[in-house]
N, C-alpha and C positions, 0 to 999 in steps of 0.2 A: 720666849718664855723665861729667859734668864732674869727678867725683871718682874716675874710673877704674873705677867699678862699674856694672854693668848692672842696671836694674830687674828684680826677680824677684817675680812675684805669689805664689810659694810660700814666700817668706821670711816668718816671723812678725813679726819686729821690724825694720822698715825704717829705724829710726834707731839707729845704733850706740850702745850703752851706755844705751839708754832703753827700759824695758819697759812704759811706760804708754800706748803707742800701737802698735797691731798691725794688720797686714793680716788681715782677717777670714777670708777663704776657707780658708786652710790650717789654721784652728783649729776649724772647724765639724764636729761629730760627728753632729748630728741630721739624718737623711735628708730631713726636711721643711723644712730651711732651706737655700736655695741662694743663694750670694753670688758676684758676679762679681769678676774680677781687680782688684786694687789698691784695692778699697774698704777703708777703715780706720775704726777706732774709737779714741777717746781713752780707752782702758782696756786692761787685760790679759786680760779675759775677756768675750767677746761674748755668749755664750749666756745669761748671767745677766740680760741686758737684754731677753730674749724671755720674757714671762710668760704663764702660763695656756695653755701650748702642749701640750695633752694628745694622745697618739697616737691615741686613739679618735675624735677629731674629724676627723683627716685633713687639716686645713688646712695650708697652706704659707706660709712667708715667703720671698719672692723679691726679691732686691736686686741691682741691676745693677752695672756697673763704675764705678770711680773715684768712689764716693760717700764723703762725709766725714761721719762720725757723731760728734758731740761727746759729752762725758761726761754721764752721767745720762739718756741717751735710753732710752725704754722702748717696746718693741713689744708691745702687748697683743693676745693672740690670742683666738680664738673661745671658748676654754674659760672665759673670764671672764664670758660671757653667761649670764643666768638666764632661766628661763621667764617670759614676760611676758603670756601670754594666759590666765592663770589667776588666781584670787583672791590667792594668795600667790606671791611670787617666791623663797621660801626653798627652797634645794636639798636637801630631805630625803634624796634618793637618794644623795647624796655622803657622808653622815655616818652613823656607826654607830648601829644601834638603831632607825632609823626605817623603817616599813613602806611604802616607795615604790619602784616600779620606775623606771628612768631614763625620762624623757619621750621620746616619739617625736621623731626628728630635725626633723620639720616643726613641732614645738611649741617649738623653740629658735630664737632669732634668729641663726642662723648666717650670717655676712656673706661667707663665701668667703675666698679667699687674700688676703694682704696683698702688694702689689706695689709696689716702689720702683724707679724708672727708673735711668738712668745719670747720673753727674755731679750727684747731688743732695746738697745741703748741709743737714744736719739739726742745728739748734742745740741748745745744752745744755739738758738736762732736758725736751726735747719728748716728748710722748706720742703715739704713732701707734696709733689704735684699729683693731679687727678689720676686715678687708675693704677697707681704704683703698687707693687706687691713686694714686701720686704720679708725675707725669710727669718725663721727662728734664729736667735742668737747673733743677729747682725749688729754692727755698730755703725752709726751714721755720724760723721765728723761734724763739729760745730760749723755753722754757717753754710753747710752744704745745701745744694739744690738738687733734689732727687727726682729725676724725671723718667727713670727706667727701673726695671725690677732689680732687686738685690738678692743674691743667693743666700741661703742659710750660712751663718757664721762667717760672713764676709765683712770686711771693713771697707767703707767707701768714704770719700771726702771730695770736696771741691764743687765748682759751679761750671758745668754740670758735674754731679758726683760721679767719680770713676772708682772702680775697684782698686784698692791698694794691696791687699793681701788677704788670704784666708786666715782666720784665727788659729785653726788647727789643721792637721792633715786629714785627708779624706776618710781614713778609717775612724778616727776619733769623732769627726763630724757625724758619720753614719751611726756610731754608737750612741751619741747624744740625741740624735733625732729619733732613734728607736727607743731610747730610755724615757724621754719625755718627762723629766723630773717635775715640770710645772703642773702636770695633771695629777700629781699625787696629793695625798691628804696633808694637812698642816703638820700633823705629827710625823709623818714620813719625811716631809721636807726638812723639818727641824733636825731629824736624825741624820739627814743627808748633808747638812751644812758643811761638816768637815770635808766631805768629798767635793762639794760644789765650790768651795773656796780654796781648794788645794792647788798650789802652783806646780806640784810634781805631776806632770801630765802622764808620765808612764805609769805612775801609781793609779791615777784616775782611770786610764785605759784598762789596766788590769782589773780593777774593781768593777768597772762597767761590764767587761766581758763576763765576769763571774756572776753578776746580778741578772744578766739577760739570758 
C-alpha cells in the first residue's frame, strides 16, 4: 500500500508493465489445481508447468498462499507413472494399435495428491514429483528433484533432494505454524511486514509469543 495500491489476489499481473510474473490463482482453469492467494510464478502461464495431469487419474495439485515459484519449475503428476509390477513398463494401452486394456488402478504407482504448503519458495528448474507434500515455509533449492515429503521450514536441495538444515529452531517453527500469518487479512499482513522481514529472530520469537 506504500504505492497507493491495495494488494489484490485476483489481479493477474502484480507488477505494472511486466507480464513474466503472475499471481497464479486467477489464471487456473483446471478444477484439479487449487492455488491460494498471492502465490506467484516467474512466468506468464502456470498450467504448462503442471505435466502428465490427466483427468482420469483424479489427482490434485494443491498449493497454499504466498508461495514463490521460480521459472522452469515442473510439477509432475501421477499420469507420468508407468506400471512397475509387470515384466514391461511400456504403456501399450496409451498408444494406437496395441491390444491392451488400461491396467487396474492398483497396478499403477499412484502417489496421491501433490500438496504444497504456504510461504514455500521453490527454486528455478526444480521438479516436484507426484504425491509429494511440502510443508509451510520450506525452501526447495534450484534444480532439485523432490520425490519425498519435506517438513515445514526445511531447506532441501539436490537430486534427489535431501534436507540441508531447518531454517529455524523447533520452538520458532512451532510458533510460526501456530501463528499462520498467511491466513490473516491484507491489512493485518501489511502491519506484520516489519515482523515478517526482521532478521532479529529473538525479537521475532518474543513478539510471536506475545501475540499468541
